[in-house]
N, C-alpha and C positions, 0 to 999 in steps of 0.2 A: 504493500500500500504506500502511496506517495503522500507525504505531508508537506505543507508549506515550509520552505527551507529558510532558516535564519541566515544571517550574513556574518562572515568573519572578516573583521578589519584588522589590518596590521598597522601598528603605531610604533614609533620610536620614542622612548622616554629617557631623558637624561637623569641619571641618579647622582645626586651630590654625595650620598653616603658611599656609593661604590666607585664614584669617579668614572663612570662609563655609560654608554648608551645601552638601554635595556629594550629588547624587543617585546612588544605586547601583542598577543593575538586575542582580539575581543569579539566574542560571539554575541550578537544581538538577535533576539527572537524574530520570527517572520512578522509578527504583528507588533513589533516594537513601536512605542509611542512615548514621547516625553510627558504625556498626560498621566501615565501610569508610574507606579513605583516598582522597583526591582530589587530582589535579593542578589547577592554577589557570591559567586564561586570562583576562587582563585586557585589555579592549578599549577603546581611546580611541574617540571617536565612537560611544559605546555603543548609542545608540538606532538609529543607522544600521546597525550590525552585526546587530542583532536584526530590524529591519524590512526594510531593503534587502538585507542579506547573508543573512537568514534563518538565522543561525548556530545558533539554538536548535533549529530543525527538523532541520538537518543533524546536530547532536549527537544528537538523538533517534534518528535513523536509524542512525548509526554505533555508538551505544551498544547499541542493540537487536541489531545484527548482530555486536556485539563486535569491531568494526573499530578502535576506539580505547580507550584506558584511561579509567578513571573520571575525570570532569572536571567542575569547576564553572567557569562562565563569568561574569565580572563586567563589565558594561558601564558605562562612565562617559559619560553624555551631556554635550554642551556646551550652555551656556545661550543662546549667540548666536554669530554669526560672529566678532564682535569678541572675545568671551570665549574662543573657540577659539584665535584667533591669540595672545592674551595668554599663554595657558597652553602652547600647543603649539609656537609658533615659537621657534627658538633665540634670537631677539632680543626675544621677548615679555617684557613687564615682570613677568609672574608665572611665567615658565618654570622658573626654579630652585626656586621654592616648590612648583610643581606636581610636579616631579620628586621633591622631598623628601617631598611628601604621598604619592606612590605607594610610595616605599621605606620611609619611617619611620612612616607612619600607616595607610595602607590595608592593607599586608601584615600587620603585627601584628594589626590588627583582624580580618582574614579568618582568620588562623591561630588566633585565639582563638575565633571564632564557628563555624568549620567544621573538620571533620576533614581537614586538609591535611597534606602531608608535611614542611613546614618546611625544604625544600631548594631551592636555586636552580635545580637541574636539573629541577624539577617545576613551575616557574612560568614562564609565557610572557606576553609583551606583544604585542599586535597593533594595527595601525592602518593607515589609508589616508592618503596624501598627508601633510599636517602631522601627523596622528595617528601615522603611521609614523615620522616624524622624531623626535617626542618619545619614542616607544617605544624607538627605537634609542639616542638620547642617554641615556635612563634606564638601559638595559642596559649601556651603556659606562661609566656612572658607578657602577652597582651590579651588577657581574657575578656577585657571590656571592648576590645576592637574586633576580635574574632571569636564568636561564640560557638562555632561548629567546626569540627575537624574530621576528615575522612582519611583513615590510615589504611593503605593497602600494603601489607607486608613490610612494615617499617624496619629499618636497621635500628637495633636497640643496644646501646652500650651502657656503661656505668653512669655516664653523665645524664643520659635520658632517664634512667631509673631514679637517679638522685633528684632530678628536676620534678619528676612525677610525685615522688615521695614528699618533697618540700612544698608542693603546691597546696595552697589553702583555700582557693576560691572556686572549688569544684562546682558550686551551684551555677556558675556562669557558663560552664562548658558542656556541650553535647558531643560525645565522641562515638564514632563508628570505626570499628577495628577488625580487620580480617588478616589471617595468616594461613599459609598452606601447611597441611600436616606433613608434607614431604620437604619442607624447607629446612632440612637439617644439614645440608651440605651445599650452601649457596656460594657460587663463584662471585667474589666481589671485584670491583673495578681495579683494585690494587693487586689482583692476581691471587689473592688468598681464598681459602674456603672457610666459610663460617656457618655455624648453627644459628639460624634466625629464630627457630621455633621456641627453644627454651627461654631466651630472654623476653620474647613476646608474651609467653605465658606468665612470666614474672611481672611484666608490665600490666598485664590484664588483671592479675591479682591485686595490684595496687589500685587500679581504677575501680575494681569491684568493691573494695573496702571503703572508698570515698563516695560522696553523694553525687557522683556524675550521673547525667542521663547517658547511659552507656550500652552499646551493642557490641558483642564480640562473637566471632565465629571462626572456627578452623575449617577451611574448605579442603576438599580432597584434591591436592595438586601441589605444584612447585612455584618457584619464584619467577613467573613469566606472565606476559600479557594474555596468554591463552586463558588464564583464570581471572585476571583483573578486569578484562573487558566485560565478560558477562556479569561479574559482580557489581559493576557500575550501575546496572539496571536497578538493583535493590538499593544501593547506596543513595542514588539520587532521589528515589521515591521516599526513602526513609528520612532523609535530611531536609527535603523540600516539599 
């Protein structure tokens, strides 16, 4: 079935925090109008979410069927594997600058350019693997700015566990969290093999003990888009 298609605009945005041009892929619904208000979904690995995740197509279908609220999706592509690690990894040299870029530069820009709600509860971050990690760390640092976070197979280390344990404002966050039951030997970009499942279970225990609105599932599968793409259908419906 064919649905009215939204449009994806490409914009260049100069980040003072990062000292570089950031590419933005902005999905606007087919029936976009400045007369309506829109929720925001900001995707790390932005090009992957549009191309491999087919998130725009999914939004077209759900908006047409009125299954989700009005939404604008903003994809942030990474420039290279090295650039991705610098910005997304908790130990990456640009990690804090990237988190500040999201909260202090990108959100005010989007709120100015588009008819958004200007409320944390209507803004979500999404990412897979390291993209999920930086999404979570950003939401933990700025829960009043980002009230929802979708985590697809996040990389979890001691810093992530510590940040989750220390976080005290769980009433502001709605978390969606999935991990594959075969993610015990994941080849990471630095060439090592890591067990993603065990630390994700530990993270899930922390979330469960605090008063988050929280969804967790272990899907049957590994660390690839083969599983993240179909999972997006539920994630979007659940969060929007």
